[in-house]
Structure formats: C-alpha cells, structure tokens
N, C-alpha and C positions, 0 to 999 in steps of 0.2 A: 518537174522532179529538180532539176535541178535549182530551182529557187528556193523548193524547199527543204532540201540539204542545206543551202547555203542559210536560208533562215536557222535550220537545227544545228548547222556549226558555230552560230554567234550564240545560241541560246547556252549551249555546252562553255565554251569562252565567257560566257555572262556568268552564267555558274561557280567555274572556276577561279573567275577574277573575284566573285563575291566570296568564296571563300576562302582568299588568300588574305580580304580585308579580315577577316574576320578572324581569321589564323593571327594576323597580325596585331591586332588588339589586344593578342593575349602574347606574342611578344615580342614585337617591339612598338615603341609609339610611332602612329603614322605620319604628324610629322618629323620625326626625326628619317622615318624610311624614306620621306621628297629628300630632307636636305641634303641623306649620305648619295642619293642617289644624282640629284643638280647639281651639285659639287665635285662627284665624282669619285666621291670617300675623300673630298679633303684633298681635293685636285685644284681648288675653285672655293672661294672663300661661301661659308653658309649662308642664307639669309633668314632672318623672322619673319616670325608668325605676329601681323599688327593684331592680331582678334587678342590675344595673352599679352597686349600691353598695357601697362598700366593708365598710359598717357589714353588710351585707346575711350578706356573709363572715363577717365576727366574729364577730355573733351566731350562727352555726352551730359555736362554737370548743365542744370537750368538755371542761369543766374536770375537771382533774386530783386536782383537791385545792379543798375549798369550805367555809369556816364562818358563817353565816348572821350578822348581827347585829341579835335581836332588838327592835323596836320597837313598836308597841302591847301587845306583853307584858312590856315593861319599864319601860316607860313613866313611870315617877316617876323612870327615869336620867337621860331625855332632859332635853334645853334649848334655852331659844328664844333668840336674839339678836336684835335689835332690834322694829320694833313687831308690832301681834299679838296671838294667842295660838295654842295648840297642842289638839287635844281626840284623842279616842281616836272612831275610826269603825267601826263594825260591820258595815255596809250596805256600801259600798263598797271592795273588798279584792282581793287578787289571789293571798295567801298564804291566805285562809280565818282568819286570825285576825285580824283587823282592821287597819286605816291608820291612819296620823299623819296628821289633819288641820291646816292651815297654814292660817290667817282672818289673810287681813290689809287693810286699807287698801293701793289703790295710790296714793295721794301723802301726801303730810305735810301740815304745815298753809301751811307755806314753802317757795316753793322752791330747789332747793339753788342757790350762786351761781354753779356751775360751769355751772350747765344741763343736769348730768347725770341719771342716774336719784335719786332721793327717795333709799334708800336699799334695804334688800331685809330681807325676815321669814328667817330662818335659824333649820333646826332640826337640831340638832346632838347626833348621836349620840356618847358621849363612850365612848374605852378609857384604861386607865392606864399608858399609857406604853409600849406593847406594840413587841415589834420582829416589825412584818410583813412580812420580807424574803421569808419562804416567798412568800409571795401577790402578787399583778402585775396582778387586776385587780380591781373596785369596781363593783359592778352594783347597781340598784335600777331600781322601780317610779314613776310618779307620773300620777296625775289630775289636768287643771289644769278648774276650774269657774270661767268667767270669763266673763259675759254680758255682749255687745259687744266682743270683744279678738275675732283674726282669729289671738292665737299668743300666748305669753308666755315669757319669757327666764330658763330655770331653771338654779341651778347649782350644783354638788357643788365641796367642799374639803376636801382631805387636811391634819390636823393634826399635824406634826410636829416633836417639842422634844426631836431628840437633835444632834447634833453638828452639822447644817446643818437651820435650821429650813424650817419648809414651810407655807401660803404664801411662799417667797423674799419678804424685806420690799425693796419696790421694784422685785418683776419681777412679772409672771403667773403664775411657775410656781405649780403645786399649787393650781389651779383650772380645774373643769372645766366649759364653758355648751354648752347642748345648745338646740333649737328644740322647744316641745310645745304641740303644738296640744290646744285644748279637748275635753273631752266623749268622748275617748279616752285606755285608758290606752298608757302609753310606756314601751320599757324603756331604760334609762341605760346601758350600756358603759362603760367609761373602764377600756383599760391603758395601767400606771406604773410599766413596769420601771424606769424612769430616775429616775424621787421618789425623795426620800428617807425612809424609815420605819422606820429604825430603833427608834421612839420614839413612837408614835405614842397623838395620846390624844385622836385622833376623827374620826369622820365627818360631812361635814353635807350637806346640802340646803337650798337657796334659792330662794326664787322675787323676781325686781326691780317694787320698785314702780317703773315706768314711768310714771304719770298714767294718765290715762281719756281714751280718745278722745269727742271729743261724745257725749253721750247711753250709754255706755258704763257697765258697774257702776262701782262705785267702789270693792267689795270683791272680793278676787280671795280664790280656797280653790286650794289645791293638798292633795292628799293623799300620801304616801309609804308605800310598804310595798314585805317581800321586799327589803332590804337585805343585800347577801352580798358576800364577800372572795374574790377564785377563783385558783386558778394557772392558767396556760392556754397555749396555744406561744403566744409572744409576738410581734407583729410588730417585725420591724426599725425600726428608731427612727433610728439614728445608721450614720457614717460612710458608706463608698462600696461596699462592698458590696451585692449584688444580692436582693430579697430572695428567699428560697427558694423553687423549685417557681415561677416567674414570669421567662418576659420582658420586658426595655426595648423596647418600640418609640413609634412615634408614634401615639396612638390616635386622633390626626386622620385618618390615613392619610398616601398619600402623593401626591405631584403625579407625571403621568406622566415626566415627562421630570428630576425633580430625582432628585439623590440619594438611596439606600432603604437606610436600615441598622439592625438593632434587633442588640442583645447581652442575650448571658447568659450565667451563673457557676453550676457547682456540677454541670455535666456532667461526661460520659468523652466526649464526641464531638464532634466539630468539622462533624459534616454535615450539614446543613441540608436541608428541602422549604419548597415553596411550595405550598401546597393549594388551590385555589379554592373554592367555593362550593358542590362536588357532593363533596368531598374526596380531587380526582382530584390529583396531583400534574404541577406545572404547570412546574416550576423545583426543580432538584438546585445546591447548593453546597457550597463547603467554608469555612469560619468563619476566623478569623484572630484567634489566641491572643496577647492582650495582654498575659500576666503577673496574676498573685493567679487564677488559675483562669477570668481572662473569656476569653469569643469572642467576637467583631464579626463580624458576618452582612452579608454583602454585599448586594443581589439589584439592585442599582440599572442594570440592562439591564433588565430584568424590565421594560416597558411595557403588558401589554393591562392595560386596565379592565377594573376587576370586583372584587369582595369576597374576600379572600383570607383564611387562615389562615399563620402561618408555624412549624415546628415540627422541635426541635430533640431529639433524645432525644425522654423522656418528656415534654416541656417541651412546650406547643401555647399559642400565642395566641387570643384573643376575634378574631371578624372584624375587618380594617381593609380599606379602602377604597384602590385603585389607579387614581390617574385624575382629571380635570380636576374631578371632584367631591367631591374634598379639601378638607379643609377649609373644609366649605359648613356642616355642622353647627354646628361651633365659630361660624362667624361667624354664624347664626342666636341660639343657643344665649348667645353675648356681647352682641347688641344685642338679646336679651332680659333678661337683667339689667338696662341702663339702661332698658325699659320699664317694671320692677318696680318699679325706685329715682323715677319720676316723684316728685318734692312737689307738694303741691297738689293730686291728683289723685284721683278715685274709683279707688282700685286693688284690682278684689274678690279675696279671702284674703289681702290685703295691708292694704289700710287703706284708710280710708272720704279724702275731701276734709282736707289739715290745713297744718296751721303759717301760719293766717291772721293770725295775733295775734304774728309775727316780724315783726323794722324793724331797718333800716340805718340809723341816724344817722348827720348831718354835723352838722360841726362848729358851723353854723347853726341847726341845730334841723330841720331839716328830715328826715323820713321816707319811708322806701319799704318796702312790704312784700316780703317775699323769700322768701314763700313759691313755688313752683316751681322748675323747672331741676332737678335730682337728688338725692335725701339719695347724702350723700359717700362712708358707707360704711355698717359692723353700727350706727354709731351715725347720728342722723339730722341729721348736718352739708353744712353748705353753704359752695362758695366759687367764686372764680370760676377759678382757677387748675386746677382736675382736671375742671370744666367743660365749659372751654374745650380740654383735650386731649384729650379726652373726644370733643370736637361734632368736630375737627381730624381726629382719626382715623374718624368714622365719615364723611364725605367723601374723604378720601383712602380708604378702599373702596369707597363709593360709586362712584367716577373709576373705579377698573380694573375694576367689576364693569357697571359701564351699561349695557352692552349684550348682556350675556352672563345676566342677573339682574333680570327690570326690577321680580317684588316685591320682593326686596329691596333693590333699587337707591328703587324710590317706602320702602319702608319708614324706608333708613338715611334720608334726606330728611328724613321727617316728626322721629325721632327727634332728626337734630342740629337741626332746628328749635325745639324741644323747648327746648332747651339753649340757643339759641339768643336767645329771646325773653326765658330769665332774664339773660341777660347782657347785654340792651341795658335789661330791666325794671331793674335792680338798678346802674346807674348815675347818675349825677346831671350825664352830658354838661361839669363842668370839671375832668374827673381823677379826682373820687372816686367810689368802691364802694364796694358792697360786696367783699369782698377774703376773710371765709369766716367761719364764726361755727357754735361747738359748740353743738349741740341733740342732748339726749338725753332728753329726756322727747315722750310724748303731750302734746298741748294743747289746750285748747279750745274752739278759736279765735274767743274771746272777747276782744277788746279791756280793761283795765283789772281782770286781775284775776289771782291768783298766780301764776298761771304765763307772765305775758307776757315773752317775752327780747326785747333790743338789742340788737344790735351798731354800734360806731363805724365809722364808714363811714371808708378811708384812701387815699391819692393816690401813687402806687407804681408807678416802672415798670416792675419786673415783672408785676404784674398788667394793667397797659393794655396793655405791647406783647403780653402773651399772647390777651388779647381784640382788640385788634388784625388781630393772625395770624388767629384765627378768622372773624372777619365777615370781613377781608378774601377771606380763600378764598373763604366761602361763598357771596358775590356771584356770580359767575356761575353757581349751581348753582338761583338763584331768579332766574333773570333774565326771568320770566315773567309774574312778584309785582313789578312796577313800585315801589309803595307800598315793600314789604319790603325790595327791593336796593337803593332807593335811603337805607333807614336803614340799611344795612349798610352803605356804603360814608362815609358820615357820621361815621358811628363810628369806623370804624378808621382813617376819616385823620383822627380828633380825640384818639382815642384813641394811636396812635402820637405826637402832638403833643404831648400832656398829657407821658407816657412821655419823650420827647426835655427838655423843660424841667425835667424832677426827676432827669432822668441824672444830673452832676454831682455834686449835691448828695446822689445815695443811694451812690457808689462809694465802694468801700475794697479795702485789700487783702485780703481773703474772697472778695468778689465781685465784683473787675473782669472774670476769665473769664467766666464764668459770665455779667453781667450785659450785656458788649459780643456776647456771642455771640447770647443772647436779641435785640437791637438788631440784628445781621444777618438773624438769618430773619426781624422783624419788616418791618425797611423793604424786603426780597426780595418779601415780600409786596405790600405798597405797590406797589414797584413793578412787577410783573406785574400788577395792579389798573389802575394810572394810567399806568404807562410816562413818569411824570415820572423822568427823570435825578436828580435830586437825592432820592431813596430809594433807583438805586444807589449816589450816591455816599458819603452814609451809611452802604449798607453796606458797601463795600468802606474807608469810614476805621474805622470799629467793626473789623472784620476783621485790620488791623492789627494790633491790641491783642490778639486772640485769639492771635493767629502768636505776638507777643513772650513770650508766655507759654508753648509751647511747647518741651518736649525736643527740636529737632532734630537736636543729633549725640549717638553711639550711648554709653551708661555703659561703656563699656569696664574698666571698672573694678569693673562687676557678674558675678556666673556668670552671668547671662542681660545679653548688652551691647545692656537696650529703648534705644527710642527712640520719641518721636512723642505720649508722654505729654504731657499741662499739666500745668499747675500753678495755683495758686488766683489769681495776678495775674504780671505780667510780673517783678516782683521775684523771683520764683520761690523764697518761703522756705518754700512747703508744696505739695505737691502736692496736685491734686484727687480728692478720690474726695467717697462718695457712700453713704450707712447704709440707706436711708430709704425718701424719694425721688429720683430723679436729673432733672438736664437736659445726660446726658454726651452725649445726642448730637448737641447743640444747636450743638458747633463744627464738626461736619461737617454739620451739614444746612444751614447758614450756608453756608458754602466752598464747598459742592457746587452749590449753588442760585446761587453768584455765578460757578463753571466754564461752567456750563447754561447760565444768558443772558449774561455776556458773556467768551465767552473770546478775546477779541481784547484785553479790561484791560489796563493794564499791568501789572498786580497776578497776573495769571494765572498763570504761571510759578510765583511765590510758593505760591497757592493749591494751585495742583498738588501742588506739593510737600510745604506739610502733609497735605494729606490722604492722598500713599502714606507720609508720616511714619508717621500713627497708622492706617493698611492695613497695616504691618510692623509695629505693635502688637499689632493686633488678632492677625493671625495667629502669632505669633510667641508666643504667651499664652496662645493654643486648644489647644495640646498638655500647659499643666500637670494637664488634670484626666483624664488619659484613663483609662477609653477611653468617657466621657462627652463633653466635645468642647465643656463647658463653659469660658465665660471667667471670669476670676479679676475680681475688685471691683478690685482698688488697689494700689498701693503705697504703704507707709507708711513712715514713719520714729520708732524710737524716740525719745520724748522732745518729736517734733512734734505736738503736739495742740492744738486750738481747741475746749471746751466752749461756749466760747456759743452760746446759742440755740437746745441741745439740755436739755429739762428733762421732767423723768420727773413721771406723775401719782400724787397715794394720797402715803406716807409719803416721805420726803427722804433714806433709810436704800436704800442701791445706788447712788446719785447717780452719774454719770461722776469717774473718778478718771484722774488722769494713772499710777496703779500696772497700774490697768487696763489702761488701754490698751493699756501698754506690755506686757500682759501677753499681752494678743490677738494682737498684731503679731507677738509673737515667734513664736505659732506657725506664722507663715504661712511662706515658702519663703526661705529666708534670702538673699541677692542680693547681699551683702556690706556692709560699716559697719556703720550702723545703719537698712540698707532692708531691706524684706521686703514680696514678694508676695502679699497673701496671696485666698487660693481666698474666702474670702466676709468680707463688710465686717464693721472693725470695728466691734459694735454694741453698745448696753444695751437699755435699758427694750424698746425699740421694736422689733423682730426681724423679718425679711421682707424675703427681697432680690429677689422676682420681677421689679419695677421698674429697680432698677439695671441687672437683666441685662439687661432689654429693652431698656432707651436703648442699653447697647451693639452689640445686636442690632440698632435701628433703625443704627447708622452702621454696621455693617457692610453695610445692604443701602442707603443712598447710595453706597455708595464702592463695591461693586458694578457698582450703577449709572452711579456717572462713572468709573468705571475698567475699567468691563465684565470682572470677576472673578469670576469664578464657584465661584474658592475663598472669598470673603466670601460669597457668595451662600448656599455652603452651609453657613460658619459661622451665617448670622443664623436662617435655619431650624433648624440645632439647639439654638440656645437654648428655642425657641418646642416642640421635640420635647422638651425636658427637662421644660417645663413640662405640656405633655398625656402625659405614659407615660415616657418616656426618661429616667427616674432612678430612684437605689437601691430606689425604693419601689416601683418598676413600677407606677404610679399616675397616673389624672391628675389632677389640684389642679384642675379647674375641673368648680365642681357640675354634676351631671347631665351633663356632658361627656364623653365616652370611659368608661372602666371601672375600676373600684373605685375611686373620687373617695373623697373623705374628706368628713365635716359639714364643716360649716363656719360659721366665728364671725358668723350673721347678723341677732341681735339682732330690731329690731324689723321688719327685713323678713324675716326668716324664712329657708329653707330655699326658695335661688331659682337657679332653673337659667339658667348662664350666667356665675356669682358667680366672678372668679378673685380669692383672696386674692392676702398683701400676699406670703405665700408662702415657702419653705423657708426653716428662720433655722437655727442653730444651736445649739449647747450649750453656755452659761455662758461659758467661755474658746478652745473649742475651732476650728480652722476645715476644718470638716465638715461637711456636710448633717445635718439633724436636720429628724423631721415627727413628732414625737408623735402619739399618738390625741387627745389632749389637746387640748380645740377652746377659744382662749381667743387675746386679743389680742397681738400682735398680726396672727401669722403668719398665724393663719388668719381674720382678719378680711377681710370681703370688700368690696371699694375698686374706687372709679371709677375708680382712676389705674393700676391694674395690668390690668381688667377694657376700658381703655380703650388700653393699651398693647396686649394682645392686637388686639385691629381694626385698632392702626396695624399690627401685625406682616402680619396675614390681608390688607391691601392690598398688601403687596409678597412674600408667596406666592402670592397667588391672580392673579399678571399673568402670571405665566409663559404 
C-alpha cells in the first residue's frame, strides 16, 4: 500500500510537471525558463543552446571536394611569424598524425602604445600562389592550453597575392577570429565564397597575445591540427535574395496586436498555414507576390497567444511566439550581455576583477580609476557615451514593464545602477570626465607595472549632455535611496551646466544640428526632473536651430520628392548622415518631448510640422528596400564629403578618399543631379549598420506616439525584426537569441548570450546587405551601443 501510494504521488507529480511544461509553452520559452533558473535571474551569465546556432547547421555540411593541408607531416615547410616557437606534438592530436604546437608568451616586454594586444603568434601554412577558387571553405582544429584564462582569441588568415590582395590593406577582410575555450578541441570552419583566392600564398592560424589576468599563466599554448580546404554548398552572403530553404520572420515573435508578416522566396505556392504547438493548422492565408519570387505572408489578424510555426510549400519555420511574451526572451538576453560585460567585476567564466590599474587623468594631474561600468565592445574599451545610452535604454524598458515583469524590472534597475555608479565615479565634478579609453589587454591590476594605462580627461558638451540625461532620467527610479538620488540630481544639473558653458565654443558647421538636438533632449530631461522653466526655454531655443537645419520643402527636382531630412547645420551645406554610430533619433526625440510637455507653447505648431515632415521622410523611404521594409541610410551628394574625424586602425593604405566616396554614393538610388539615396551607409573600414538603422527606428517610435500613427509604429518594429530574423540571411543576428545566429567577434568577453553585433555590412562599394561567415571587426563585433539600442526599442515594442 505504501508502494502504491508512492507510485500514485509520482504520477500526480508527473501530471503536474507535464501541465506546467505545456503552460510554459504558452507563457515563456522553455529555454528562457531554463536560462533564468540556471543564471538565478542574471546572478550568473546565461548559456546558449547550441542546437539553435548557425554554426551547428554549417558544421553538418558535406564537403563535395576536400584537400588536406599537411601540418605535422610537412613541418619543415611551416613558418612562424611573431613571438614564440613551434614544434610537433604526437600526443595531442585529432588527425592521428600529430599536431603543431605554438608556444608563446602572453605579453611582450613593452605594452603596445595603442593599448591593443601586444602581438600575435602566427603559424603559416605556405602555398605557392595557388588558384583555390574551386574551394570555398577553410577548416582547422585547435586546442588551447592557457592556465588561468577563461578563453583565448584565435585568428585565421587567407593570404592572396593575385589581382586583389588578401587580407585587404586597411580593411579587415581576409581574417577570421573565434573564441576558443581551453582544454578541448575546437573546430573552426570559415566559408570564403567572396574572398579573393586566385593566387593563394598561404593560410595561417594565430593566437592573440592579450596579456595575462592577475595570477594566470604567462605562457600560451595552441595546438593546431587537421587543416583542410573544402567545397560545400555555401551560405548566401550578399544581396537581397533570401537564403534558400528558409523563411524570414521575427525570431522574437509577434506581439498580440502587432502587424505579423514573414517572407519566403523560391517557392511555387503562395498559400501558407500557421500551425500550433500540436502541428494543427489554425490559420490559412494567401501570400502576396512582391517581385523576384518573393512572397509576403501576412497573419496580422491572428491573435491567439501561443507558440506557432509557419509553413509555405516545403518550407517551415522554427517555433515562434504570438502574445504579450513576445520579445521577452530578447529583453532578458540583451540584459545578460551587459551583466557579462561588467568591468571591475568577478564574472565567472569570463574574467576576474579587472583593470584596477587604468586611470583617467585631469590636466591638473588628478586621477580617477576607471574600472567599473561595462566593457564597451569585443575589446575592453570604456566610454561615457555608450554607457549612458545603454543605461537610458534600461530605464526606458524598466518603465515599460514595471508592473508586468517584476524580476526583469528589478534586474534592469540593478544593471542601470552599475552604469550610473561608473558615470558618477568617472566625473571630476568640474566638466572634466572620462570620455572614452581604448583598453585591449588584460592588465595585472598593479599600478607601476608595464601594463598601466592612462587617458586624458576631457570636457565636452556631448559627454556632459548625455551624462546629464542619464542621471536626470534615473532620479525617480531610485527615490527610495535618498543619498543616491541626491547625487544623481546634483550631477545631472551640474553636468548640464558644464555642457552649456562649453557649447558655443564647440559648435561648428559639421555638428551644429546634432549638438543642438542633444541640448534639446538634455534640457527636457532636466525640465522633467526639476520643473524649472529655464530648461524648457533652453530646449525651445535649441529646437529652433534644429528646425532651421531641416529640409521642409519637397525636392521636386528629384525622382522621389523627399523632404523632412536634416542637414549638418542651418547653412545646409551637407546632408546629415551616419555610417557607424548614430544620433539621428535626437532631433525627433527632443521635438516630441517638447510637444508632449509644452503643447501650448508658441512654437508648438513648428515642432509638430517638423515632426510631420520627418514622418513623411520615414514613410516614403520605407518602401525602397521592398519586401524587407528596411529604412535606407541617408541621402548623399557626389563630391560632398568630409573625412575629418574618420580614422583607420593599422596601415594607412585604404584610408577614405573622395574617389571611393563617390563610387559608393553612385551605387545608391539616383534621385537627380548629384544626389543619391543609399540603402546602406557610405562606409570605410568601420562597417556594420545596426545602430544607424535602430536610431531611425527610435525616431519612428517616438513619432508614432506623438502623432498617434500605427504606420510609424510598424516601421519601427520592422527595423528590429530585420535584426532578429527578417533579413536575407534568415538569421537572428543576436547571439543566443532566436535561430541560426552566427558566431560573433567576442574577443575578451567570449560568446555572450544577448550580444548584438555592430551589424550587417556591405561588400566593398556595393549598396546591398553582406553578412559573411567571416568573424571580424567591426560588423561582427559585439557592442554595447547596438545592444543598448535593442533594449530601447523593446521599451516601445513591449509597451502595447
């Protein structure tokens, strides 16, 4: 009887658990539940699910042609470039023929003046100018022995000396980097269909000398084995055609009342079905043909919450969510990225407490330690601009979900405070502060040794305006901590004052519009905090300058009679455009804040007219990349570029030129005369355009709220959908979020769930999306700027 009762209880428990699992399928993604449980709601970092990685699918491809490049058995032909030594190891091998061991110090006698890595130890497998165009994949296995290191960064290089040199001088093309975790063999695969390989002189594998965390080994060992070149069915990497055998859709799901669309190509039918978790058809529809074989599937009217798949012909998606929990996993994942990027924090699996020997120095000699905050990117750089923008995004999302997601709300405030603490810590209280420092090594945390780093403090309006905005917005969230909220308010008022004091001396024709827009936004945050009219008056005054820089009349001499866009200054010599980071939302953010807070102001009709004109610009340009609905970058004019402030790392070869600028510009959509609408930015070494796109999406959302316009809301949402799967590559570009996500350039942080890269780039001078398997800066580099922008967009999308 006791045994039977026990069995019965186990049966009831099983039924209960099974019911909970079914319930979770309609509430939160089961993987997310697991990640939240294991990480204790981001008290530890999340782990990805390898089944959903793009790499998992890529590795299964069958090679139809393969050629091994011998290493240990052809040791005498190998070369070592950089420090260290190479040898053959017969014991640690995957090929059975022995591996080649690279042994190198983790640092050199002197620190690199740029604060980047000391060097790299590179094993080169030479070839004799061979034409390898019959092959399109490089493959190799590596094993790292690095005591005290959580991960190391390993690179592969293709050397070509044909018509086009590889690696491309002054660019990052021709090199592929991966995170390698010690004490296990790692398979590196790198598809190279777009790289020049008509006269290949070699392939190489290198390990980066990054310095040693305190107490870690001073020696790095990397075993290299089983190198080959293969021919496989390559991934699509360039252009607007959709990856075959795939459907482009929002991997983050669809909110209940949102527009719901997906995209197919290469299909013989337009009929599609929505299938529930039991694979039962719950919705039938006819897709809309949009040219070039594309079929747009619209299921906006289906609103029943749950997990679904979409099917058209033989194509079917992975499960996605419809309902109020859509995007919830993305919110947690992107917040996880910031937690993982904490500097000066003992982060298990990533790094110990770090960079306690890095300082910001004021002109009078005073120093502030800058350890803390978040590492800014794949390197370990720090800066107040991206810190404040990310923190503002967290607070905006916190405001949206405060009464609906208590655990997420709590963690958002905790993480935003981590950034606030650093923002307060790194200000001198007189306008000078840490604006940004390049950190590209692990340091020993001891002052007075070779790896100490110092940066000059600066006093700039841009930094003080954004810091003031961050602190002013934060005050109400921390009102229960009287001392902290006092410090935030004091800093916000002071930093705004410092920015105003330097404003006139820092304005020029290139930054006039942007700086005045930043001033409007900062002044409005201070007005909302203090209710003092002087801030409102400041905002209105700066807004007049912003509006003077706007094209209000339609350009009827163009094929598209556009208006509403902005110039760099009121003199309108050059149209405002961005190629890497962007502040394009600032104009509309400031004007909509004014409209909301001062609707009876004498200038209110001008603010509204400006907003409506920019709204026209967004709507009318949202159709130029059909069927994706992505907003184009900007309007460019031939022979009208300013390269001041653009720099390249490494060789000067390949620096920007007017010839290259014009060539890129003319690949855009010709509007008339010397003007072209570029789908993607004119860019040089630094490529990747998620942030440019998301700042436009921000403008669409704030205008949607101000003008009560659902069309703008849908436009804003589509820009994020592009990032999470509604793109030609049918991949979520956010690591560990959604499906088919690629490896990213994580460098020191490693593979971090929720990391958003700088973004999909362009190939050379083309004006079309390019997302190669190659992992390199800057397009695949993980970045606080782009990840923070995703969090900000979620604050609007999840507001419904």
